[in-house]
N, C-alpha and C positions, 0 to 999 in steps of 0.2 A: 782170676777174677780182676776186672778193672772197675774201680770205684771212683766216680767223680762226685765228691761230697755225698749227697743223698741219692745219687743215681748209681745203681749197682748193676754193672754189666758182667754177666757170666756166660760161659759156654758149657752146655750140658749135652753131651753126645751129638755134637755137630749142630746144635741149636743155640742161637744167641737168646739169652733171657735178660730183659731189662726190668729191674724192680725199682719203681720210683718210690723213694723213701725221704721225700723232702718234708719240711716242717708243715704243721697244720693240716695233715692229711693231704699233702700235695697241693696246698694252696698256691695258686699261680702268681707268686710275687715276682719281682725283678730277679731275685736270686734263683727262683725256680727256672725261669726262662734262660738265665745264664748257664746253669748247669745242664738243662735239657739240651740246649744248642751244642754244648761241649760234647755230651755223650752221643748225640746224634751225628756229630762230625766224626766221632770214632766209628760209629756203625757204618757211615757212608764209606769210610776208608776200608773197613773190613769187607764190605760188600763188593768192593772192586776186585778182591781176590777170588770171589765167587766160589768159596769153599764151604759155605754154610747151607744147611737145609732150610733154615727159617729163622724168624725172630718172633719172640713172645714179649709183649709189653703188658705189665701188670702193676698194680699198686703193691708195695711191700707190706702194707697193713690192711686195715679193713676196707679202705676206700681206694678206688682208682684215682680220682681227683675231685676235690670239692669245688674246683673252678677258680675263677679269678678273685684276687684281692680287689674289691670294688674301688677302693681309693686309688690303688696303683693302676687299675684299668682306666679310670677317668684321666689320670695324669698321662698315661701312655697314649690314649686316644687324642688328647690335646696336642701332645708333642709330635705324634706321628700323622698329623693332618696332611691331606693332599695339598700340594703346592700348585695353585692355579698358574702362577707365573712361569713355572718351569714345565708343568705337565708331567712331573715325575713323582712316583711314590717314594717315601722315605727309605733310605738304604736299610735301616734297621728292621723295618717292616718286611721288606723283600727277603732279607736273610732269615728272619723268624718264620715267615710263611714257607720258605723253602724247606725248612727242617720239619714241617708238618706234611706238606704235600709230596715230598720226595719218597715218603714211605710207600706209596702206592706204585712207585716205579722201581723199587728194589728187585733184584733178580731172584728173590726167594719170597715165599709167603710170609706176610706179616700178620700176626694174630694178636688182637687186644683181648685180654681176659678181664671182663668188667665185673667188679664187685663194689658193693656199697654205692656211694655217689659217684657219678660220672657226669660232670656238669661243665658247661661252657667250653673253654679251651681244652679241657680234659676230654670232653666229648669229641672235639675236633681231632685229637690224637686218634681216638678210636675209629671215627668214620673215615679217616685217611688211611687206616690199615685196610688190608685186603679183606680181613674177616674179623668178626666180633663174636665172642662167646660170652654170653651174659649169665651170671649166676643168679639163682633165686634170691629175692629180696633186694636186688640192686635197683637203682633209680637213675634215669638218664634225662637230660634236658639241655636246652640252649636258652638260658634266661637273659641273654644279652639285650633282647628287645625291651625288657622291663627297665633297662638303664638307658634306653634311647639309642642303642647302637645295634649292629648286626654282627654275627660271626664273621671274622675276616681272615681266617687261616685255612680257607678251603672248605669250611664246614657246610656252607649253604649248597654249593654245587654238588658236593659229595653226598649230602643227605638227600638231595633230589634224586641222584643217581641210584641210591640204594633203597629209598623209601617211596619214590614217586612224588610228583609235584604236590598233590593234595596233602599227603601226610607230612611232607617236609614243611610246607607252609604252616600247618597247624603247630608242628613242633617248634619251629623257629619263631613264629610271630606270637604265639601264645606265651612263650617263656615257661610253660608248665613242665614239671618233672613227671615222667611217666614210669610206672613199674616195669620190671623186667618182662613180665608176661605180655604187656602191651608193646614194648619195644620189639620183642620177637614177632608178635602178630603183624606189625606193620613193615617188617623186613629190615628194621634197624639192626637187629642182631640176627646172625646166621644160625646160631645154636643156643638153645636154652639148657642150662646145666644146673644140677643141684649144687649146694654149697660145697666148696673145696674140690669140685670136679672140673672146674674150668681149665686149669693148667694141664691136667692129664688129657683132657679132650683136645687141647691145643697141640700137645705133643703128638697125639694120635693123628690129628689132621695133617700136621706138617710131615710126619713120617710117611703117611699114605701118599701125599703128593710127591714126595721125594722118590718113593719107590715106584710110582705110577708113570712118571714122565722123566725124560732125559734132561729137559730144560723147562724151568718154570717161565711161563709167558704171562706177565702181569695183566695184559688185556683179556686173557682167558680165565680170569679168576673165578667167574661164575661157573664155568665148566668143571673146574676142579672140586668145588664145594658140592656141586650137584652129584658128581660121581662118588664122592666120599659118603654123602648121606644115603645114596642108593645102595652103596656097598654095606653100610651099617644095617640097613633094613633087610638085606638079603639073608 
């Protein structure tokens, strides 16, 4: 087990499991992002060995993540403003965004198991994963627009990809939190699960993909989930 403060990274039967256990139900403070980037750097290094079947990301407690610390978000937005004079984005933002968007490029399936609240940047972790398994009574949303900003860690483009333009626009621009059933209905979530069944379902999905293909191709992620669901129904 590798633990970076409240980020707990374990290997279970060839599957990496990241349990986020930061303060305030994974409130996304500066400390959260520091520890998140550190553990993601570990995962990136491990992925280079290509010996793992997949990665599961989950909250260690009731919630996946309650989203950003609003005060810290305002400070970060001000400090990371685009510099018109250089035409360059802040290095800190580029690094931070990388550790969200690189998830979809990993050489094994990444599955976020969503429980409780999955809000804001927490939702961006989930949508940048290949797959999302959402448990009953969870709620998801992108409330950044209510603070006068937009998701900036790959969330907008990825939400459009998985939900379509109309649903993504409503989710991002309304700032509303939607229940698990609605998230599944619009395609935000790939699988709807009962309470405490998300992780076993994620393990089943990863093992199925590992056993069904010699090499996981990230661009073909839709094909794998479609095959898995058809196999379950058979």
